[in-house]
MILOTI-170078 format. One line per 2 residues: number of its first residue (from 1); their letters; for each residue x, y, z of C-alpha. Coordinates in nm, 4 decimals, decimal comma. Layout:
BEGIN
NUM = a = X Y Z  ... .
END
This chain:
BEGIN
1 = ml = -9,0177 -12,4872 6,3328  -8,9140 -12,1768 6,5288 .
3 = vs = -8,8331 -12,3817 6,8381  -8,6059 -12,6072 6,6301 .
5 = il = -8,4208 -12,3030 6,4988  -8,3844 -12,1642 6,8506 .
7 = ye = -8,2412 -12,4950 6,9717  -7,9928 -12,4972 6,6833 .
9 = el = -7,8828 -12,1435 6,7673  -7,8617 -12,2333 7,1345 .
11 = er = -7,6356 -12,5283 7,0553  -7,4131 -12,3068 6,8405 .
13 = gf = -7,3986 -12,0383 7,1070  -7,3030 -12,2796 7,3847 .
15 = dv = -7,0423 -12,4320 7,1552  -6,8887 -12,0904 7,0803 .
17 = ih = -6,8747 -11,9999 7,4496  -6,7320 -12,3403 7,5398 .
19 = rm = -6,4561 -12,3100 7,2789  -6,3692 -11,9607 7,3995 .
21 = lk = -6,3362 -12,0829 7,7572  -6,1185 -12,3750 7,6484 .
23 = qg = -5,8906 -12,1197 7,4796  -5,8609 -11,9375 7,8110 .
25 = rs = -6,0622 -11,6369 7,6976  -6,2936 -11,4478 7,9306 .
27 = va = -6,6592 -11,4677 7,8358  -6,8190 -11,3023 8,1395 .
29 = sh = -6,9351 -11,0004 7,9403  -6,9143 -11,1449 7,5891 .
31 = re = -7,2084 -11,0801 7,3566  -7,2481 -11,4523 7,2856 .
33 = vs = -7,3392 -11,5126 7,6503  -7,6070 -11,2438 7,6227 .
35 = rv = -7,7344 -11,3978 7,2994  -7,7588 -11,7454 7,4521 .
37 = rs = -7,9337 -11,6036 7,7594  -8,1815 -11,4253 7,5290 .
39 = il = -8,2549 -11,7476 7,3421  -8,3269 -11,9254 7,6708 .
41 = vt = -8,5613 -11,6427 7,7729  -8,7353 -11,6645 7,4345 .
43 = le = -8,7805 -12,0404 7,4654  -8,9300 -11,9977 7,8113 .
45 = as = -9,1593 -11,7166 7,6962  -9,2856 -11,9320 7,4085 .
47 = ld = -9,4225 -12,1951 7,6452  -9,7991 -12,2183 7,6910 .
49 = ln = -9,8346 -12,3103 8,0566  -10,2051 -12,3914 8,0064 .
51 = vg = -10,1408 -12,6739 7,7594  -9,9336 -12,9877 7,7904 .
53 = gs = -9,9736 -13,0758 8,1568  -9,6558 -13,0390 8,3588 .
55 = lp = -9,4210 -13,0382 8,0578  -9,4230 -12,6602 7,9988 .
57 = et = -9,3511 -12,5881 8,3660  -9,0716 -12,8471 8,3657 .
59 = la = -8,9183 -12,6909 8,0550  -8,9475 -12,3427 8,2080 .
61 = si = -8,7561 -12,4681 8,5132  -8,4904 -12,6216 8,2903 .
63 = yr = -8,4474 -12,2989 8,0915  -8,4178 -12,0930 8,4127 .
65 = am = -8,1627 -12,3375 8,5548  -7,9641 -12,3229 8,2307 .
67 = rr = -7,9532 -11,9424 8,2529  -7,8235 -11,9599 8,6106 .
69 = el = -7,5620 -12,2198 8,5160  -7,4607 -12,0181 8,2092 .
71 = dm = -7,4116 -11,7055 8,4181  -7,2052 -11,8928 8,6773 .
73 = aa = -6,9937 -12,0767 8,4186  -6,9274 -11,7544 8,2255 .
75 = rl = -6,8365 -11,5616 8,5394  -6,6078 -11,8358 8,6748 .
77 = ge = -6,4718 -11,9516 8,3383  -6,5888 -12,3107 8,3818 .
79 = ae = -6,5512 -12,4850 8,0459  -6,6689 -12,8184 8,1911 .
81 = kl = -6,9979 -12,6650 8,3026  -7,0479 -12,5232 7,9527 .
83 = eq = -6,9861 -12,8693 7,8088  -7,2607 -13,0075 8,0349 .
85 = lt = -7,4968 -12,7307 7,9264  -7,4195 -12,8021 7,5616 .
87 = qg = -7,4999 -13,1698 7,6132  -7,8244 -13,0752 7,7863 .
89 = ve = -7,9286 -12,8559 7,4953  -7,8433 -13,1332 7,2512 .
91 = sl = -8,0688 -13,3692 7,4495  -8,3546 -13,1178 7,4503 .
93 = ss = -8,3089 -13,0530 7,0797  -8,3101 -13,4234 7,0028 .
95 = aw = -8,6235 -13,4768 7,2112  -8,7951 -13,1859 7,0363 .
97 = ag = -8,7030 -13,3314 6,6953  -8,8522 -13,6633 6,8057 .
99 = ir = -9,1764 -13,4961 6,9099  -9,2025 -13,3163 6,5762 .
101 = a = -9,1446 -13,6371 6,3777 .
END
């Protein structure tokens, strides 16, 4: 249940940042970027690397890559990159919901 909530908050956070960038606002040091980064760190920290075969390590790599992309997109003001990240989170969230069902 907690992971589902984190994914929902991650989607909201990416959406907020994306909308801000589309409005031409700087997000490089905005608190929402820090919040989204923290959620990604929390998701990675929640993984049990001893269970689930290669899936936890794959997810950890994805979360780390998302943090790097978030930092770059926020620094450079790349709304398109944020849109891609948002779509990626939506895919992960959907897959997680399917696993839980």
